[in-house]
C-alpha positions in Angstrom: 67.2 77.7 97.8 67.8 79.1 94.3 66.5 82.7 94.6 68.4 85.1 96.8 66.9 88.5 97.2 68.4 89.6 100.5 71.3 89.0 102.9 69.0 86.9 105.1 68.2 84.7 102.1 72.0 84.3 101.4 72.6 83.3 105.1 69.7 80.8 105.0 71.1 79.3 101.8 74.1 78.2 103.9 72.0 76.2 106.4 72.4 72.9 104.5 76.2 73.2 104.8 76.7 75.1 108.1 73.6 74.1 110.0 72.8 76.3 113.0 76.1 78.2 112.4 74.9 79.5 109.0 74.3 83.1 110.2 77.7 83.2 112.0 79.5 81.8 108.9 77.7 84.3 106.7 78.4 87.3 109.0 82.1 86.3 109.3 82.4 86.0 105.5 80.7 89.4 105.0 83.0 91.1 107.6 86.1 89.4 106.1 85.1 90.4 102.5 84.5 94.0 103.7 87.9 94.2 105.4 89.4 92.9 102.2 87.4 94.8 99.6 87.2 98.3 101.0 91.0 98.9 101.0 91.4 97.2 97.6 88.6 99.1 95.9 89.6 102.4 97.5 93.2 101.9 96.4 92.3 100.9 92.9 89.9 103.9 92.6 92.7 106.2 94.0 95.2 104.8 91.5 92.7 105.1 88.6 91.7 108.7 89.4 95.3 109.7 90.2 96.7 108.3 86.9 93.9 109.8 84.9 94.6 113.2 86.4 98.3 112.6 86.1 98.9 113.1 89.9 101.8 111.6 91.6 100.4 108.2 92.9 101.7 105.3 95.0 101.7 104.1 98.5 105.4 104.4 98.6 105.2 108.2 98.3 104.8 110.3 101.4 101.4 111.9 101.9 102.7 115.4 101.2 104.2 114.2 97.9 100.9 112.7 96.7 98.2 114.7 98.6 95.5 114.3 96.0 96.1 110.5 95.7 95.8 110.0 99.5 92.8 112.3 99.7 91.1 110.2 97.0 92.1 107.0 98.8 90.7 108.2 102.1 87.5 109.5 100.4 86.9 106.3 98.6 87.4 104.3 101.8 85.0 106.5 103.7 82.4 106.2 101.0 82.8 102.4 101.1 82.2 102.4 104.8 79.3 104.9 104.6 77.4 102.6 102.3 76.9 100.3 105.3 74.8 103.0 106.9 72.7 103.7 103.9 69.5 101.9 103.0 71.0 100.2 100.0 70.2 96.5 99.5 73.7 94.9 99.3 72.5 92.1 96.9 71.0 94.7 94.5 74.2 96.8 94.8 76.4 93.8 93.9 74.2 93.1 90.9 74.2 96.7 89.6 78.0 97.1 90.2 78.5 93.9 88.1 76.3 95.3 85.3 78.1 98.7 85.4 81.5 96.9 85.4 80.4 94.8 82.4 79.3 97.9 80.5 82.4 99.9 81.3 84.9 97.1 80.8 84.5 96.9 77.0 85.3 100.5 76.1 88.2 100.5 78.6 89.7 97.4 77.0 89.2 98.8 73.5 91.0 102.1 74.5 93.8 100.1 76.3 94.2 97.9 73.2 94.3 100.9 70.9 97.0 102.6 73.1 99.0 99.4 73.5 102.6 100.4 73.1 101.8 104.0 72.5 103.0 105.2 75.9 
């Protein structure tokens, strides 16, 4: 299988390797990635927003010291979990998030390079 358009296609692509356990292997992988990705993405979003807004940030801070940071962290995590219940095709979402990341990465790297050592 060379064309994957849905999660079912992705699970079926594992059949030559995992046999009748392909669906279970795929589901386990998706759950594991979700448990890993949601906290990491929520945390990186909270750090990015917090630093851009010059809020106190950091998981070592108490919530009352960094209320906006922790609110952003919780909101991003809830948004990540809410996407599960939306009718968004996960394969298409991954594709467009990669496109968006590619478009945003270049200006961010240029700005970071221009500010190198300025802080």
